[in-house]
N, C-alpha and C positions, 0 to 999 in steps of 0.2 A: 462526682463533683462535676459542677459546667463547665466548659471549655469559656475562654476566654478571646475577646479581639484584640488585637495588636492595640487598642484604642483603649484598653483597658483602665489605665495609669490617668491618661488625660483625662475621660471621664470621672475618676477619682477626684482627681484636685478639682473640678469644676463644681465638686457636691451635688453628683446626680445620685441617685437612689436607684441603685442594681438588684435586678430580678433576673430568676431564671426564666429563660425563656426559649425551647424546644432544645434544651440542651446546652443553654449558651447564657453566660451572665452578661445581661444587657441593659442598657441605660434605659429606665422605667419614663426618667421626668427627672430635667435639672432643678427644681425652683415649680414654678406656676403653667400646670400644663395646658391650661388653656391659654396663657404667655404664648407659649409654644405654638400652641395651636394657629393663635392668631395673626405671631410673626409671618406665617408661611402661609396663611393667605393675603399677608398685607405686606410683606415685605421677604424676607427667605428664613428659611431652616437648615439647621445642616445635621444630616442623620449619620451613624454609622450603619452601615447595612451590613459588616462583613460577617456575619452568619449564614449570609446566602452561600448555595454552590454554585459553583464554576466549572461545567462538566464540558467538556472539548471532544467535539467528534470531526476528526481530520478523515481525509484520504480521497481519493480517485469517487470511491461511491457513497461517501458522508452524506450529504443530500438525499442520496435515495434511499438511508438506512434510518433516516430521523422520519421521512416519509412512512417509513414501515412500521417504526415506532411509536411515531405521537400520530393525532388526530388532523395535524395539517399540515400543508402543499411546501415544505419547507425548503425542497430543492428550486423553488420556483423562487424564492428570495433573489432579490438582488444585493449585491457584494458592501456591506455598509448599511444595509436595511436589517431592521431586529423583526418578532412578530409574535403576538400574543400568542398562546397554544397551551393541550393539555397531552397529558400522557394515563391513558386510558387501560384498565385492565379488558381482560378477556368481554366480560358479559357488560361491559359498558362504563363501566362505575369509574370514579376519576379518582387517578394516583396522585395525582400533582398539576397545578396550572404554572407554565412556563413561559419562559422568555426566551425566544431563540434569537440567537446573531448572529448573520453568517459575516465573517470577517472577509472572506476572499475566496477565491471556488470553490476549495477543496476545503474549507475548514469552518467550521460552527462551534461556537460558544452558546452552551444549552446553562441558561441559570434555573434552579431550583429554591423551593423552599427549604430552610434551615429544617427542619422538622422529615423534610423528606428528601433530602442530596443525597445519601448514598443509597434508599429504595433506588433513587429514580437513576443514579450512575449502573447500578446493578440491572437493573431491571434496559439500560440502554446499551449494555455491556452482552446480554442474551439476545436482546431482539436485534443486534445488530449482524449475528453472526450469521455467514451466508456472505458478506457484503464485503468489497475491499473497502474497511473505514476502520479506523481504531479510537476507541473510546476513552480518555484518562480524565480522570478526575483528578483536577486541582487548584480546587478551593482553598485549601493548605497555603500553597501559595499567593492568595490574590486578598489583598482586602477590596471592600466597598464604600466610597464613602458618596453622601447624596448631598445635593443642596437643592432645594426647592422652593420656590413662591415667584411671583413677579417681576422680581428682581436679581435673580438667581443669575440670569445672562451678564448682568450689568458686570456683577459681582464676579462671575468668574471671567468675564474679558479681561478685568485686569492682572489674568493670572497666567494668563494663553496668547499664543499666537492664531490655534485655530477657528477656523473659520464656522463661527457660531451662529450669526445669520445667517445661511445655506444650511444650518443643521436640522432638518426636519423633523418631527416628533416620530419616533418609533425608528430613530437611526440614531449610527454609530460612528466617530474616524479617531484614528489614532492623532493623539496629540502629545505636547507636552505642558505639565498643569505646575505651575511654582517651579519647575527648572526636572517634574518626574511623568516621566512615559505615563503617559495613561490612555483606557480605551474611554473616550468620553462618549457618552451614549443620554441622547434627549427622551428619557423614559422616567417613569416616577409613578408612587404610588399615594400620589394626594389631591389630585383633580389640581394642579398648577404646573404650570411651567417650571421645568429644570431637568436637571444634569443627574445622573451617576455617574461616577470616575472610578473606573475598574484598574489599580495599579497595585504593584506589588506590595505584598505584605509588610515588610521592610520602611517602606513609603507613608504609610498609612498615617503616621507621624505628623511628617513637617506638610504633608496635601492637606488635612486638618486644620492645623496651626496658621499656615497660611491664607485659607479659606476665612478662619474665623474674624483673620486681621483683616482682612480685604472688606467683609462683611459688615463690622461693626458699624463702620459710617452708614451701612445701608440700614439700620435693623434687624441684619443678620442673627437669631437667637440658634444654639444647639437644640434641637430637638429629639425626644427619647418614644419609646415604643408607645405610652400611651397618646401624645398627639398624631402620632402615624397611624393609630387605629381609627382616631374620630374625625382624624382628615380620610382617610381612606371610605369610612362610613359615609360621609357627606357624599362622597364622590359614586355613589353604589359601586367599590370596587369590592369585589367578592373575598373571602377572607377564607385558605384552604384548613379546615379544622372548623369551620362555622356553615357559610355557605357552600362550601365543596370537601364530598369527601368520597367513599368509596361505595357509598350505598347509593349515589345520587350519579345522574347523566349531566352532560354538559346541556342535553337539552330541558331538563330539571331546573339548570340554574337561568335559564333562558339565555343561553352561550352557544346555543348548536349551528351559529353560524361559524364557530371556529373548526368545526368539525366538515373537512374537505370530502365529500365521496366522490370530484368529479378528476380526484389526481390519479395518475399512473397507480396498478398494482393493488395489492391488500394493505391493510392496517392494522393494525389486535385492535379489535373493537369494534370492527366494520362490521362484521354480523348481528351483533348486538345493537347497534346505536342505528343500524339502517331502516329497519321499521316504525320508528321512533321519530325519523324525520317529519313524520305531517300526520302524527298523531297528538294530541293537545297534552301536557301531562297532567298527573290527575292533582299535582298544585305548581302556585308560583311565583318564584321570588316576589315579593313586596314592598312597598316601602309603607312605613309608617310613621305618624305624626301624631304626637299626643296631644289632647287639648290640654292635659291639665299638668305638673310637676313632676310626676313620678315617673323616672324611667324604667321600660320597658328592656329586660334582659337576658343573654342567651339563655336558651330552653322554658322560656315562660309560655305557657298555654297563650295562643289569640279563639279568643272565644265571640260566638253572636252576641250580642247584649241583650237581646230580648230573652235567654233561655237557657244560657252558656253555653251552647254546645260546642264541644272542643274544635275548631277549623283549622286550625294550624300552630304554629311555634316560631318562637323567635330565635331569629340564628344570630344577629349581632342589634345591638342598640347601645345610647349612649345621648350623654345631654349635646347638644348641636348648639357650639358657638355662633354657628353662621345664621341658623335661622330662630336662635333663643330661645328652643323646647329641647324635649326631649326626641327623638326620630329611634327608627329600629326598622332593618329587614328581614323578613318573614318567609316562610314555605304559606301559602293561604290556600285554601282549594280554590279552584281555578271555579265554582260553581258560585261563588259568594265575591262583594266586592264594597257591599256598605254595612254600615252596623255593629260593627267589627268594636272589639276590646281585647283587651290584656287583661288575663288575670295574674296580678302582682300581689301577691302572699292572700290569697282569695277576696281582693278588693277586685270588681273587672272595671280598669280606669279605660275610658274612650278614647279611640283611635281613628283618624281619619288616612283613608288611604290614596297613595300617590304615586305620580309614577317617579322611576329611578333615573337619571338622579336625584339627588334631594339639592345639591350644589352644584354650577357649572360656571367657571372661574369667566368671565368676561374677556372676551377677544381682543 
């Protein structure tokens, strides 16, 4: 049976289509997913992300424990800042991609994907052995509400006295939103400016309702998983289970920059990853734009147009509202860069290779 977030009744009252995602009953869409997507690009969208995991690592050696457990240099983070990183297996495979917030000197919050949060918590506990640090999975205690889009700061500013202007990208600060204590983070998964608000689970409904009311004059819409997926795809952001998995390393995904070999001490996966840093991967993560109207989907083969030789595989694909064309990310052999097509049920549909991301917001 699927788990539910504290906002389930709100979603039902809004007529959301609910679906199982990573063991959670989540809103897929509230009406038109294209309207939700476009609202985030032009105004703002409101998301329930309460299925994500919040795992705290605290203690005098919390930073050193995370340096050992993850590929990033987390002890170097300044309090109030966040960093994108990964947890890898000893063989270098990606177990999850994460955002780590340093809340204070000896307190960190690790945000894990819903499908991996229990695994991440267990691994962090095991990998912290020998360090003066404690791991506490507090996912049940938190809800996560996000407002994303070019008008998000304007909307949120009506509900908080926190210094949003001074809050940098990938930073967070404690504040009060609509009378509720929150961690206000300038992070997101849409390619737009926006905020993620970590609040006590029992406060999720009043925070959601206050944001919805404040955002109504600004064109804010509630947005579901479908819009979130097309937004992150346009922004070239990987999704665990599609672009990332235990069979791929950060270097395979073109994200070798998150692996910090210069940090002190050893870390899990270092021995396997070190030989890869100067070796081009056999396949690279590539952007594809379809010339026709048919949409490349996850798992479809990428082939040479001339003879149909398989040279890759689509990891994510969808119609792009911003480009007006179907787009996809795919792993493609590094020695080919043009003359490609996607095999869509036996028909070879031509595609153009482009650099990621497909979309960049205007600053």
